[in-house]
N, C-alpha and C positions, 0 to 999 in steps of 0.2 A: 276615155270613159272607163268608169270602174266596172267591176263584175267579173274580171277574168281570173282572180285569185282562186286557188284551190280550196283554201280555208273556208269552212261554212260554220255558222253558229245559229242555232235556233233561238228565236227571240223569247224572252221571259221577262215578266214584270214582277216576279215574286220577290219578297223581301230577302229571301235567302235562296242560294242555288248551290248545287254540288254536282260532281260528276261531269258529264259532257257539257252541261249548261254553264259550268264554271270557267271563266275565261282569264288567261294570263295569271299573273301573280306567282310565277314560278320562283322567283328570288325570294319573295316573302314566305312562300310555303316552305322552301328549304331552310331558311334561317330560323323560322319559328319552330319547325319540326325538330331541328337540331337542338334547340334549347329545351323543348319538351323532353326529348329522349335523353338529354343530359340532366334532367331533374330540376331544371330551372322553372320557377313559377313566374308567370307573366301577367302584366296588365297590357291588354291590346287596346289601343286608343286611336283616335282619329275622328274627323268630322262625320256628320250624318251621311248615310247612304253610300258610305265608302266601301262596304262589303265586308266589315269586320265579322259579323255573325257567319256569313258564307265561308270566309276563310277559316274560321274556327271549326266549322262543320266539315269542310273539305279535308283538313288535316286529320280529323277524327276518322272520317271515312277511309282515307288512305292508310292510316295505321291499322285499322281493323282488316282492310282488304289484304294488306302486305304482310302484317305482322300479328294476325289475329290470335296466334298461339302465345303471344307475349304481352299483348295489350288489350285492356278493356277501354271502351270510350263511352263517356256519359256526358250528354249535353243537357243542361237545365236552364230553361228560360224562366227567369225569376222576376221579370219585370212587374208582374201584378202583386208581388209579395210586399206586405206592409210592415213586416216585422221579422226578426230573427226566427221566431217560431214558425211562421209561414214559409220561410226559406227552407228550413229543415224539413217541413212536411212536404214541400214540393220536391226536394231532393230525394226523400224517401219514396215518394210515388214513382219517380223516374227510375231509381235504382231497383225498385221491386219489379218493374216491367223489363228490366234487363235480364236476358237469359242467364248471364253469368252470376247473378246475385239473388235471383228469386228465392231459392231455398236457403241461401246464406243468411238473409235478414228476417226470416220468419220469426225467430225468437225475439229479435229486437222489436218487431212490429207488435208481437204479443205483449211485450213488456210496456209498450206505450198505450196500446188499445185497452189493455186490462179486461179481457173477455175470455169466455170459456170456449166459444166456437172456434173452429180451426181457421187460420188466417186464409188458407186457400179457398175457403167457402165464401169469403167476402169479395164483392166486386171491387175493381180498381177505383171506381168512382166513390164507392162507400169508404174504402180505405182512406182516400184523400180527405173526405169529410171528417172521418173519425180522428185522423191525425191532427187536423186543424183544431178539432175541439178538445183534444187531449194534450197538445203541446202548448205551453204557456210561458209567461215570463219567469216562472219558478223552475222549469225543468228543461227548457229547449236547449240550453248550453250543454248540459250533461248528456241529454239524449242525442243531440247533434254530434258531440264528440264520440259517443259510442258508435253511431252510424258510420262516421269516418274511419273508426277503428275496424269495423266490419268490412269496409271497402279495402282497407290496407291489408286485411288478412287474406285476400285473394292471392293465389299463386302468381297471377299476372299483375303487371303494373297497370295503373289506371290514369288515363288522361281525362281530367274533370274540368268541364267548362261551365262557369256561371255567367250566363249571358245577361246583359243589362244590369250588372251589379251596382253601378252608380246610381241607378233609379231607386234601388232598394235603400241605399244609403241616404238619399234625399227623403224618401218616405219615412224611414226610421227617424231621421232628424225632426221631420215635421210632427211626428206622433210622440217621440220619446226624448227629444232633445239631443244635446251633445253626448250625454252619458249613454244613451241608447246606441248611438253610432259607435262609440268607444267599446261598448260591450260586444257588438257585432264584429268588429274588427279584431278584438282580443280572442274571439272564438276561433277565427281563422288563423291567427298569428302563429300557433304551434306548427301548423302545416307549412305556412310560407317561410317560416324561419329556416327550415331545413331545405337546402338546395344542393343536392349531391347526385352523382350518377347512381342509377338503379333506385332512386327514391320511388317508393311504392305509389304515391300519388303526385302527379304533376298538374298543378292548377293553372287555368287561364281565366282571368277575369276580363270581360269585355263590356263595352257599352258606348253609346253615342254621347251621353253626357259625360263631361270631363271629371274624373274622379280626383285628379290632383288638385285642381283649383278649389273644388268643394272642400276637400280635407284641409287644405291650406287655410281656408277661411275659418274652419272650425278648430285650428291649431292641433290637427291630428295627423299631419303628414308623416310623422315618424312611424305610424302604424302600418304603412305599406312600403317602408324603405327597404324591405327584403325582396320586393317584386322587381324583376327586370321590366322595363317599359319599352314597348315597341309601338311606334306611331305609324299607322297605315296612311300613306300618302296618296294623293290623286295620281291617276295614270299620266305618263308622258304623252304628248300629242301623238307621237308615232303609234303608240299602243292603242290609244282611243281611235285613231283613224283606221287601224287594222281591224279593230272590233266592229266599227261601223261597216267596213267592207265585208267582213265575215257575215254580218247580219243581212246585208244586201244580197250576198251570194246564196243565201239559203232560199231566197225567193226568186221568182221569175221576173225580176225588175232590174233595170240598170239605172245607175245614178251618176250624173256628171261629176267629175272630180271637183269642179268649181262649187257644186252644191255641197259636197262633203266638207270642203274647206270653209265654206261659209258658215255651216252649222258649227264646226269646231271653233271658228273664230267667235261666234256668238256665245257659245258655252263658256269659253275662257278657262275654266278649271274643269278637269276631266274626271268627273265622279262616275263610276261604273253605272249606278242606277240611272243617272241622268242621260247617259249614252243610250241605255236601253229604252228609256221613256221617249227620247227624241226620235229613235227609230220607229217605235210603236206608233207615234203620232204621224210620222211620215208615211208609214205603210198603210195606216187606216185612211189617210187622205188619198193615197193611190188607189185603194180599193173603191172608195166612194166615187172618185172622179174617173175610174176605169183607165188609169194611166199605167203604163209599163216602162216609162222613162221619166226620171226626175231631173228637171233643170234647176238652175240656180233660182229662177223665178218661183218655181214650186217650193223650194227650200225656204225662200224668204217669206212666202205666204204662210207656210206651216209654222215657222218660228214666230212670226209677228201676230198671227191671228189664232193660233191654236196653242202653242206652248206658252206664250206670254200672257194670253188671256184666259183660256179655259182652265189651264192647269195651275195657274199662279195662286189662286185663292186657297185651294186645298193644301198646296205645298207650304205656303207661308203660314197658314193656320197651324199646321203641324209643327213647323219650325218654331213659332211663337209659343205654343204649348210646352214644347220641350225646353225652351229657353226660360220660361217662367218656372218650370220644375227645378231647373238648375239654380236660378238666382233668388227665387222668392218674389212676392208680389212687388215690394217696394223697389228692389234693385232692378226688377224686370222692367217697370215703367220708365226708369231712367235709361235703361239699355235701349228701349224703343226710341226714346228721344235722341239718344247718341247715334243709333244707326240711321235714323231719319236725317240727322245732320251730316252724316258721312256718306250717304248713298249717292251724292253727287260726284264722288270720287276725289274730292279735295282731301289732302292729308290732314290728320289731326296731330299737332305736336303737343309737348308737355304744357306749354303756355296756354294753348287753346283748351286743353283738358282741364286745366285749373280754372279757366274762365267759366267753362261749362259747369263745373262743380259749383261755383259761386252762384251761377244763374239758377240752379236747381235746389240743391240742399247741401249744406256743409257736412251732413251726417253720412253721406254716401261715399264709399271708397270707389271713385271712378276708375282708378288704376286697376282695381280688382276686376271691375266689369270688362275693361279693355283686355285683361289677361284671359278672362273666360272666352270672350269673343275671338281673341287670337287663337286660343287653344282649340276652339270649335272650327277654326278654319275660315271664319268670316272676314277677319281682318288680318292684314299682313303688317308685321313690325318692320318698317323700312330700315330704322336704325334704332339707337338707344332711346330716342325721344320723339318718334313719329309713327303713326299708324295710318293705314289706308284700307278702305273697303275694297276687297278683291274685285277686279273687273270680271265678273262672272254672272252666271244666270241668276243666282240668288240676288245680286245687286239690282239687276233689271227688274226682277219680281218685286224687290223692296221699293224701288222707285214708284212702281205702279201702286203698290199698297199705300205708300205715303200720300200720293195724290188723292186717294180715296178716304184716307183716314180723317 
């Protein structure tokens, strides 16, 4: 039976975690932090719910805690931004709330807001609204460049994270076309072109939507060729098992090893968020049934009747929404048909992909869709001319969704 290990981990279902709630990723933390401290600009990529935002935040927390006299840390969630102007406004709002920059950017704020009252007399929420109203297509690039220069003027180096950056690229493309995306990337390009030790700003772009395939489709891949790319992979089974055991050990519950192994077998691919959600479902079941020991029969019930049923709809809806943002409506509808075809687990080779294209529309680049799905971790490319839907929780959810579609 499990439960004897010393390691304990408090359960959390938050989208991002840091500090004691952050589990493992020692190698990834070390490698990415080394790159940041060496002045390398990074694109942190990987499939959904892998912990990219948490990893980016954890590195920033550690830099501030351990080298606060050398580093500033700025984390900007820009997922809601629809344009470059809104991105700059959001960056300014976060920078203004940072103790190291509050006084430094007052003159910059005054130049954008064009008002006589003192900046410190304006609430943060009002500053956000005023910035959004005063930054536009005609001035955001210039004002954004000036803001970056203010950050660079700090005596400290700055670790700057733009989280969910690919979302903004997609939204700018929808609103402003390819030219708008090119303008946004050109604004950042002077920063990411420089990659040297003691660089004043080290930028990390992260996001669940794959930036590389999106830019490839727009013929703009050259705009990010100065970014080092780090792909965050699923946990290995041993790490996933240790995480489950640590979650178990935090509570007054024992779990049979056969139950743990069964859950890991069913998950198939070990995504940190799914490990946390699986334990949360199991723990809730134990509380409701007043159980202090979990058998394999309990684990089977929870997986089949709770995880596969009650959670599948919300998870697949979220996944489909994100996929549509990446592909656009026309390509998204073809991707749905493609995943429906592949969720049985049968491989799709080049010949079958060509037939699928003929059956649907000759105007769709099926290989591009396959590349996006592979990048997002849904498909595995078995060799040069075959793909397979991973034997994982997502495929089990997808099979259920297909039956109801």
